[in-house]
C-alpha positions, 0 to 999 in steps of 0.5 A: 073425316066424319064426326058422330054425334052421340046425344044432346042432353041437359046436364049439371045446370038447367041452363047448360046443354051438352052433346057428345061426339066421337071422331072415328079412326082414319088413315091419317090417325088410327085412334078414336077421339071423343069430345063434348060440346057445352052451350046455352040453349039461347046460343044453340043456333050461334055455332052455325051462324055468324054470331060473335062470341068465343069458342073455348077449347079445354083439355085435360092433364095426364090421368084425367078425362074431359069431364074434369071441366064440367064443374067449372063450366057449370059455374061459367054457364050459370053466370052467363045465363044469369047475365052476370058480369065479369069485372075487368081490372081496368077502371072498373068497367063491366064486361060480359062473357061472350062465349057461344060454346066450349069443347072439351077434347079427350086424349085418345088414351084417357077416359072414354077414348081409351076404352074405344081405343083398347083394341087398337092399343093392344094391336099396336103395342110395342116395347118402349125399350129393348134390354 
């Protein structure tokens, strides 16, 4: 399986970067899948290293697209980049959010993925029920 990296560009907040990726169809799965990776410049090397931190995977619901998460991620990464802390409810201890990256994955029949899969959908269209 090959993953095509389309672009990296700063978006939404000065501190958050985004890369767009496309996974092409294969013999195992006949549809394109698109995803976006969000991260901070200071964690740019972390995805390939042993840096401790969480990788978040976010998905969308029906009739939405992967970019639905961008306002939430903008707030999250702004808080992290400002070294803001999240309060845990336990004895008012302060913890930091240790997130190195977030991936938003799109369903193959939504958003950009749906556009890329239009030809495949038409070629494989079958009636859902026979009358």
